[in-house]
N, C-alpha and C positions, 0 to 999 in steps of 0.2 A: 368319600372325599378326604375327609381329614385323615383316614388311615393311610391312604397313597401318599398325601403330603407328609405326613410323620414319617412313613417308611422312606421315602426319597431323600428327606432332610437327614435322618439317620445314616442312610447307607452313604450319602456324601461325606460324612465325617471318616469313613474308612478308606476314601481314595488315597490319601498319603501313606496308609499303612499297608498298601498292597507290596508283595514281594518283588515284582519286577514290572518292567514297563508295559509288557504285552497284557498282563493282568490288569493293570490299571486302565488301559485303553478299553479292555473289554467291558470292565465294570462301568465305565463312563458311558459307553455305547449302550449298555443295557439299561442304565438309569434314563437315558435319553429316549430309549425306545418307550419305556414306561410312562414318561412325562409328555410325550408327543401327543398334541391335540387337545390337552388338558389345561384349561385356562387357570386352575388353581395351583397349578406347579409351573406356571411359565416363567418365573424368575428363576427357579432352579434349574429348569431346562436351559436358560440363557447363561448360567454361570457354567453348566457343564459344557456347553458348546464352546465357550471361551477358554476353558481349561483344555479341552480337546484340541482345539486350534493352537494353543500354545506349545502342545507338544508336537504337533505337526510342524510348526515353525522351527522348532529345535531340531527336528529331523531333516530340516531343509525342505519341506514340501509347503512352501509359502503360498502357492497358487491354490493348493488344497485347503489351506488354513484360512485364506481368504473367502474361498467359496463356503466354507463352514460357517464363518461368521455371519456371511451375508443372509443366511437362512433365516436369521432372528432380526424381527422388526421390533426393537426395544421401545421405541417412541409409543408403541401402543400398550406398554405394560402400565398399568394404572397404579400397582402398589409398588413399583420399584422407585427408589430414591433417585431424585434428579441428578445427583453427582454421578451415580452409578450407570445411569443412562448415558450421559454425556461421555463418560470414560469408555463405555462399550461402543458407541458410535465412532468414537476417535481411534479406537483399535481397529474398527471396520476401515477407516480413511487410511490409517497408517498400513495396512497390510496390501490395500489396493495400490497406494503409492510405491510400496515394495514391489509389487507386481506390474508397475508402470502402467497400470489402468487408470488414467487420469480423468476419464469421462466419468466412471463410476465413483472416483474418488469425489469429484465435484459434486455430484448428486447426493452422496451420503453426507458431505460436509454442509449441505443447505439444510439438512434436518437440524441443525444447531444454530440458533439465533444469537448472534454476538451480544445482544442485550440480555442474554440470560446470565451472563458473567458479572453484570452490575446490580444483581439483586442481592439484598441482604439476607444471609442464610438464616438468622434468627427470626426475621419476619415471615420467611417461606416455611419455617418449621411450624408456626403458630397457624398459618392458613390451612395447613395440611391437618391439622388436628381438628379443625372446625367442620371439615367435610365428613362425608359417610364412610368413605374409603380410607382404610388406614395405611399409611405409607411406611413401609419398612426402612430400617436404618440401613445405611450404606455399609458395607463390610469395612474392616480397618484399613485394608490395602488400598482402597480406593483415595486418589488424590483430593485435596480440598478444591473448591471452586477456582480460587486463583492460580493454583497449580494447573489446574484444567485449562484455565484460560491461556496460559503460557503454552501448554502442550498443543492446544488447537490453533494457535496463531504460528507456532513453529512448523506445523504440518501443512499451514496454508501457505507460508513462505516457500516450503518445498514444492507445493502445487503451482504457485506463480512463478517460480524459478523456471519450471519446464517451459511457460509461455514467454518467458523474458518481460513478464509484466512488472516493471520496476516499480511504478507508482502504487501498486497494490502490496508488493514487498515491503515498500516504504511504510505504508499505513500499518502492516501487520507488525513491523519493527516498533512503530510509533505505539501501538497498543501495549507491546510488551513493555516498553519504555515508562508507560504509564503506571504498571502495577506497583504497589506501595513498596513491596519487598525488594524490587528491583531499583527503584528511585533511591532507597536509603543505602543501597550497598555499591559505592563507585567502582568497584571491581566488576559489577555487572552492568551498571547503566553506561560507562566509558565506551565499551566496545559496541553496545547497542547504539549509542548515539553517533559514533563514528559510521556504523552502517546506514543509518537514517540519512547522514550526510551525503555519503557516497551514491546511495540509491536515488535521492531526491535530485541530484545533479545528473544522473543517468536517465531519469524519467524524461520523456517528450514534454514539450511545453503545453500546458493544459492550465485552465483557470484553478482547478484544485491543486495541481503542482505548484502554481506560483503562490497559492495561499499557504500550503505546507512550507514552501520555501521560506517565506517572510516570516511565519510564526516560529520556525525552527531558529532562523536567524536571530530572534528576540530572546532565545531561551538563555537565561543566566548562566547554566552550565557551561555554555560554550566558550565564554570570555571572562567571566567574572569571579571564578573560583582560582586563586593564585596557584595552588598545588598542581592542578591539572591542566593549567593553561598550556604548558609546551606540548601536552599530548593532543589538545582539541583546537589550539589556536590556528593550526594549517588549515582544518576543515572550515572553521570559520572564515577564514581568508578566503578559501576558494568560494565559499558562498557569496561574499561580497563582490567578487569578481563577476559571478554569474547574475547577480541582481543588478549590478551597475549597468548603465546603458552605455557601455564601452566596448569597443571591438577587442577581442581576446586573441592573443597570438597563439595558435595551437603548439608550435614547437616549443617555446618558451614555458607554457604551462605544461606540457607533457614531460619535459625535463625536470620541472620542479617538482610534480607530484608522482612521477613514475615509480619511484621506489615504494612510496607509500600505498600507491594502487595496488602493486605486486605483493605487498606484505599482508593484504587483507585475505587470507587464506581459509579464516574460520567462519566462512558464511554458512548458514543452515542448509540452504538450498544447493550450495556449490560456491566455489572460490570465484573472484573476479578473474575472468581470463581474457582470451583474445577477442571474443564477442563483445565483452563488456568494453574493452578499450576501443574497439570500432564504434560502438554506440556512443562512448564519450565524446570521441571525436565529432561524431554526427551531432550531437546534442550543441558542442561549441559552434559547428558551422551554422546550426539553426539559430543560436543566440546571436551570431554576428550578423545574419540576414535581418534578424528583426531590428537590431540596432541601425543598420544602414536604412532601413525602410522608415526608421522614425526621424533621421536626419536629412535624408534626400527624397525629394519628389520626383527628380530625374537624375540618373547617373548612367555612365556607360558601362557595358557589360565587363569590359575589360577592367575597369577600375575597381569593380565588384570582385573580381577574381583576385586582383591584387591585395585586397583587403581581407579575403578569405584565405590568402597563401593556397589557392587552387589554379587550376587550368581553367580557360575559359569554357570548355566543354563541361567539366565538373561543377563549376559555379551554376552554370544554366540548368543542369539536372537537378542540384539540390534546391535550387530556386523554384523551378517548376513543381517539384514534389512538394514543397511547402505551400505553394499557391493551390495546389490541388487540395491539400488537407485545410484549406482556407485560414491558415495562420497570418500572412499578409496578403494585401490584395496588390496584384502588381500585373503589368503587361510589358512583354518584351518584344522591341521592334528588332527583329533579326537582321533584316538587311543593312540598317545603320547602327545596330548593336546598342541600343538605348533601352534601359528599364525605366518605366514609368510607375511610380508607387502611389500615385493619385488615385482616391477612391472614386469611382463613377458616381455622378449624381443625375437623378431624373430632373425633368424639367420643372416641376414644383419646387424642388430643392433649390434650383438655380435662381429661380424667380424670386423665392423667399430671401435668399441671400443678397440678391440685388436689392430688394426692398429695404433690407436691414441696413445695407451699406448707404443707401441714398438718406435713410433717416439718420444715420451717424453724421454723414456728411453736412446735411441741413442744420444739424444742431452744432456742428463746428462753426459752420458760417454765422450763425445767429449768435453764438458766443463771441466770435471775432469782431463782428458789427458793434456789439454791445462794449466790447473793450476798446475799440476804436474811438466811439462816441464818447466814451468816458474820459479817455486821455484827451480828446479835443476839448471838452469841457473844461477840463483842469487846466489846460494851456491858456484858454481864452481868459479864465478867471485869473490867472497869474499875469497876463499882459495889462489887464484892466488896473490891476494893483499898481 
């Protein structure tokens, strides 16, 4: 066992010294065949497969490289360093995304828990020494845990962009924004914060989206740093428009932010394009419908269409879609064209509200009688004097 391990480790040092690429591939394949099925050289086999996959990728055989990497389940390697395991899985995810195999990429990404990036490496080393199994040191070319965190979330942005899941993309950018090395460098956190702003506005209305929107609006970097204020002020102003309970005119908003919207070309998953512009218009319409539902209990469909800058048919369609998603509660009386935003109440709620109103009315009558009696007594006393 030790002889095989020492031989494989020694032979791996000669891979870079091979005279040509064919010889290098044959040497890697031979060492891979020797180490196959042997648990005591599983780490060496994983590293060999990774090098072979890299060669295949350089040759343009990305699908073959992805298949090679998926043969290895590094999460079962007890002696491999945690950072090396994460780097290996991230390489598997990246190759799957290159092949547009998004289902397999999602399955592989779930092998990594985001909480692992918050573990202190110093404490983790102490824990590993206390165990029976000795964990090997990661090679020098393996990135640090924080660098792996950034790579992980960049790959997840790539995956979520395929599904147009704007809220998850925003959460990934938020995780990158919280990395200390990013927060300390304005050249890095400014574009990340801008993307957080755009994707939050693009995300559909949701309690989590609302929470992230308000927490980001309170970020000091948006407004309180004078040097960067010209760059980020417009994003903050857009946020305030979306948070405020006022109807937003789509035409004026698009004319104001069109150039800035189209200038965001450096997105990790892809640039903001026509699909994102349509989604932005949809978000503004949804915002306006929610605002109308807060101010009106009954309103004509024609008036809603005027407020939304839409035709009556489009306004009815958007409102129906939102009612189906249970964002507002509404009923449309189509023959007379009236929308009712009142929440339906059951008989118990109606009786309870009547009882409460009667109790308040009786309290007011009692206080009024007391005040009248008091004024009468005061005037009688004044007349006697």
